[in-house]
C-alpha distance (Angstrom), angle and dihedral (degrees) to the residues before:
residue distance angle dihedral
M1 . . .
S2 3.77 . .
E3 3.81 93.5 .
H4 3.82 89.0 87.5
K5 3.82 97.4 52.9
S6 3.77 93.2 113.7
K7 3.82 95.3 44.9
T8 3.79 114.5 106.3
I9 3.78 121.8 -164.1
L10 3.80 125.0 -164.4
Y11 3.81 114.5 -156.3
I12 3.82 110.4 -159.9
E13 3.80 104.7 -162.8
D14 3.80 136.0 137.4
D15 3.83 94.4 -142.5
P16 3.83 110.6 80.6
E17 3.82 90.8 -161.0
M18 3.82 91.0 59.4
I19 3.81 90.1 50.5
D20 3.81 90.5 49.9
L21 3.81 90.8 48.9
A22 3.81 92.1 51.1
K23 3.82 90.4 47.8
V24 3.81 91.4 53.4
I25 3.81 93.1 47.4
L26 3.79 98.4 42.6
T27 3.81 101.0 39.6
R28 3.81 87.1 57.9
H29 3.79 86.1 61.3
G30 3.79 93.9 50.9
F31 3.80 100.2 -98.1
E32 3.78 125.0 132.2
V33 3.81 108.7 -131.2
K34 3.79 126.3 -161.1
G35 3.77 121.4 -171.9
A36 3.77 126.9 -143.6
H37 3.78 117.1 -166.3
G38 3.80 100.4 -140.3
G39 3.78 137.4 -19.5
R40 3.80 98.6 -72.3
H41 3.82 91.9 51.3
G42 3.81 89.9 48.4
L43 3.80 92.7 52.6
D44 3.81 90.0 47.8
I45 3.82 91.7 52.7
L46 3.81 91.8 48.0
A47 3.80 90.7 51.9
E48 3.81 88.5 60.5
Q49 3.79 105.3 36.0
P50 3.80 136.1 21.3
V51 3.80 121.8 -125.5
D52 3.80 133.4 -166.5
V53 3.82 98.9 -131.4
I54 3.79 136.7 10.9
L55 3.79 123.1 -146.4
L56 3.79 106.2 -159.2
D57 3.78 131.5 -165.7
L58 3.81 114.4 -152.9
M59 3.78 103.5 -153.3
M60 3.79 108.5 62.4
P61 3.80 127.2 142.6
D62 3.81 102.1 -133.9
V63 3.81 105.3 40.9
D64 3.80 114.6 -4.3
G65 3.78 122.1 -130.4
W66 3.79 96.6 -105.3
E67 3.80 90.7 54.1
V68 3.82 89.9 49.4
F69 3.82 89.7 48.5
Q70 3.80 91.7 50.1
Q71 3.80 91.5 50.4
L72 3.83 91.5 48.0
K73 3.79 93.0 51.6
S74 3.81 93.5 46.6
N75 3.82 93.1 53.2
K76 3.84 118.3 82.8
A77 3.82 90.9 -146.8
T78 3.82 94.5 56.4
E79 3.81 106.5 22.3
N80 3.83 94.5 100.5
I81 3.81 98.3 46.9
P82 3.82 108.4 112.8
V83 3.82 114.0 -117.1
I84 3.79 125.1 -153.1
V85 3.79 113.3 -169.1
V86 3.82 111.5 -140.2
T87 3.79 108.0 -170.9
A88 3.77 147.9 144.7
R89 3.82 87.9 -128.3
S90 3.78 96.1 105.0
Q91 3.80 103.4 158.4
P92 3.82 113.9 123.6
I93 3.82 90.6 -118.6
D94 3.82 90.6 56.7
R95 3.81 90.0 52.7
V96 3.81 92.0 48.4
L97 3.81 91.3 49.1
G98 3.79 91.3 49.6
L99 3.79 100.3 43.4
H100 3.80 102.7 32.0
I101 3.79 106.5 24.8
A102 3.82 103.7 32.4
K103 3.83 91.9 27.2
V104 3.79 98.1 -137.5
D105 3.81 112.6 174.8
D106 3.80 94.9 -117.8
Y107 3.80 140.6 -11.4
V108 3.81 120.6 -139.2
C109 3.80 119.9 -175.8
K110 3.80 123.4 -142.7
P111 2.90 127.0 -93.7
F112 3.79 90.7 47.9
R113 3.80 133.0 174.2
P114 3.81 111.9 -112.6
Q115 3.80 91.1 -121.7
E116 3.82 90.4 53.3
L117 3.80 91.1 60.2
V118 3.81 93.4 45.5
E119 3.81 92.0 48.6
S120 3.80 91.7 49.7
I121 3.81 91.2 54.0
N122 3.81 93.9 42.9
K123 3.83 90.0 52.3
L124 3.80 89.5 57.7
F125 3.78 93.0 54.3
Q126 3.79 91.7 47.3
K127 3.80 94.6 50.8
K128 3.81 97.0 37.1
P129 3.79 109.9 46.9
T130 3.78 113.6 -160.9
Q131 3.77 110.2 -96.1
S132 3.75 132.8 165.2
T133 3.79 113.9 -115.1
């Protein structure tokens, strides 16, 4: 479990209860989890501090998840941070758009099993070894 101690995850989500749930699940697995209440707040946090992974809700009132994703990928400082979409949009077409069109790193549908979220994050660290760029 301790191999993830240095991994920081930012969960950009407008529902504080979802952020709290993710914190409970992921801190048990050795991750540090920061919460951002909405897209604008998430972008502000990322401007100040780097993270290892971003969990991103799509449906948010201030700046929606796709707009956040677009801004992340167009910014040299954040373009290589893996993004896992965590959303209630569970239709197959939404998944295809996310994974194959937008090229997010993974797509997790709410409600999710705790282990599903942990496995999604662990897969990223297995396939993308940390390297300095």
